[in-house]
N, C-alpha and C positions, 0 to 999 in steps of 0.2 A: 899298654905301657908305651908301645911305639907311637900311638896317637898322641899321648901326653908329651913325649919328647919333641915330636914334630911341632906340636902346638906351642910349646915353650920356646923353641927356636924361632918360630915365626913371630911370636909376641915380643921376644927380645929384640929382634931386628926392627920391628915396627916402633918400639918404644925409644930406642936410641940409647947409647951407652952413657950419654951425659947426665941421665937421670938415674943412674945406678945407685947414687947415694941418697935417694929420696927416703925419708924416714917413714917406714911402714911397720905397723904393729897389728897384732890380733889379740883377741881375748884368750886368757889362759885355758879356758875350756876347750878351745879348738885344738890344742895340743893332744888332749885325750881323744878327741874325735878322730883326728888323723892317725894317731897311734893305733886305734882300734881298726880303722878302715884299711890301713897299710900293713897291719900285723907286725908293728915294730914297737920299740920302747918309746917312752916319752922323750928321752934324749935324742933318739933317732928322728922322731917326729919333728923336733925343733930344728934339727939339721936339714930336714927336707923343706921346712918352711923357710929357712935361711937361704937355701938354694933358689927358692921362689922369689926372693927379694925382701922377705920379712926379717927384721932384726930386733924387734922388741915385742913385749906382751903387756897387756893390762890385766890387773887382778884385783879382786876384793882384798883389802888389807888384812882381813881376818882369815884369809885362805891358809889353812894349816899346811898346805903343800908348798908354800912360798920358798922355804929353804931348798926343797928339791928342784923346783922350777928355776930358781935363780942360778942353779949350777949348770943349766943347759946352755946351748950356744945363743939363745935369745936372752936379752936382759930386760928386767922389769923397768918400764918407762913411765908407768902411770898406775897409781893405786886409787881405788875408789872405795867409798864407805857410806853407809846409810847411818847418819848420826841423829841422835834424839835430843834436839835442843829444847824441846818442850818438857823434858824430864826435870826432876827436882834440882839437879846440879847444872842445868842448862847445857848439858853435854860435856862438862869439864873433863870427866874421866875418859870419855871416848876421844876427845880432842887430843889429850896427852898420848894415848895409845896410838892413835892414827899418825900423829907427827913422828913419834918415836920409831914406828915401823918404817916410815918413809926414809928416815935418816939411817936406820940400820941397813937398809938395802940400797942406799944411795939413789933413791928415786927422786927426781927433781920436781915432780908435780903430783898433787893429789886432787881427786875430784870428789866433792861431797854432794850427796843427795839428802836434803833435810827432811824433817818430818812432813807428813801430810797434815792438812788442817783436820781438826776433829769434826765429826758430822754436825754437831750443834754448837760448836764453839764460837767465840768472838774472833773473827778472822783478823781484825786489825791488832788485837792484843797478841794473838798467836804469831802474826807476822813480825811484830816487834821483838818477841822472844827469839824467833828464828834469826832475824837480822842481827841481834846482839850475839847470838851463838856463832854466827858466821864471822862477825868481827873478832871474836875471841879466837876462833880457829885461824883466821888470817894472821893475827898478831903472833900466835904461837908458832905457826909455820914459817912466817917471814923471818922470825928470829933465828931459825935454823936453816935459812936459805932455800925453803921449799915454797913453790907457788901453789896457790889454791884456786881451783876452778869450780864453777857450778855449771851444770849442763841443762839444756832444755830436756826435761824428763817426761816421757809420755806414758809411762807404765801405770800411774795411778792418777786419776783425774782430780782427786782431792789434794794432790801435791801442788804447792804453789809454783814449782818449776815446770809444771805442764801448761802454765798460763803465761804468755809473753808479758802481760802486764806486771806480774810479780817478778818475773826474771829481770825486767828493766829496772824495777825498783831496787832489787838486791844489788844490781851492778851500779846503781846510782848511790845507794845508801851505805855501801860497804867499800870504802877505799881499799884498793889492793886486791879485791876479789876479781878474778879473771873468768873468762867464758870458755867452756868446752862446747863447741858447736857440734851438735848431733843432727845430722842432716834429716833423719826420718822421724824424730820423736814428736815434733809438733804435728806432723801429718798423722801419726799414730794416735795422738791425743784427740784429734778430730774437732778441735774448737774453731778451726778456720784460721788460726794464726799462720802467718807467712814466714817460713824459715829464712827466706832471702831478706825480708825486711828486718827480721831479728838479727841476722848476720851483719847487715849494714849498720844497725844501731850499735852493735858490740864490736865493731871491726878492730878498734884499737886495743881491745881486751881479749881477743881470741888467742888462746895459748894451746889449744888442742882441737883436733877435728875427728869426729867419729862418722864413718860413712856406712849407711845402711839404705836399703831400698824396699819399697812396698808397692803392690800392684795398684793400678788405677781402679780396678773393680772393688778392691777390699783393702782399706788402709791398715788392716791388721794381718794381712797375708804378705809374707816377705818374698822378695825377688832378688836375684843376683844383681850386683852393682851395675847400674847403667841401663837396665832393661825394665825398670818399674816407673812409677809416677813421681818419685822424689827428684827434685832438680839438682842431682849430685854434680853433674858437669858444671853447672853455673856456680855452685858452691866452691868446687875445687879451683876453677879458673879465676874466680874472684879473689880468693885468699892467696892463691899463687901469684897473681898479678900484683897484689899489694905487698909482696915480699915475705909472705909467711914461709918460715923454714922449719916449722915444728913437725910434730908427728901426725900421720894419718892412720887411724885405727880402722881396719876392715872389720866391721861388726856384722858379719854375714850370718844371719840366723836361718838361712835356707837349709832344709833337710836335703842332703845330697848323698848319693852313693859314692861320690868321688870328690870330697871336699878339697883335696889338694889341687886337682886340676882347676877347680873353680877359683882357688886362691891365685894360681898362676894367671888366670884370665882377668881377675880383678886388679892384680898388680899391673898387668899390661894396660888395662883401661885407665887406671889412675895415672900411669906414666904418660900415656897418650894425651890426657887432659892437661898435664903440666908442661907439655912441649912448648 
């Protein structure tokens, strides 16, 4: 514990107080991890994260614990959802539920991950259905003052958002659709797409930034922010220099016996990059 406090003090001094208002978020699942490691309640875990410089959280919009989590000292700043635009109603029911949930919790942005292409389907026909579903989602959300983003999604190779070619088409073909830049997902997907090139393409549409890192030896093995192969420093410095004042979500998937200390370290690194 003494080590942690000494580390935090040094990190705070290095970062500088002028960056204390940097908007930093984590995923809702991290609250449970820290609560378990620190042997505290979820409410207390949120307070510990807030002391570290975190003020928001991202969550699946279907998370049944949203009412509980929204009452903690962290506020929901982004909801994400896996929508099925290839279904019979082109995702209409899910769109309504997604937008209504965002409005209910006062969340200003939602991030959608669309369907994966079917194994033997007509990709162009499926692309058109997904594109139309995204247009419907953007229209419904915009009417309620909610911004819609789509991210580079590396988890499923058949998903069009794991491929920069389709990401660019969505951003071109769907007016009002914005970009959630995930620094490590294209590296995870392993197609050879360059996140820095994708970032420059989407620069005027970036409304959220997710930061994760993976090792040079294995693009599927996670590392703590700034010590892996993902160009996180370049990402942060680029968007910060262009005036980005949105949220940075620390999507740290590293298995750690002391996640809270690592959050303190990541916050300090992020603040250093934004100096």
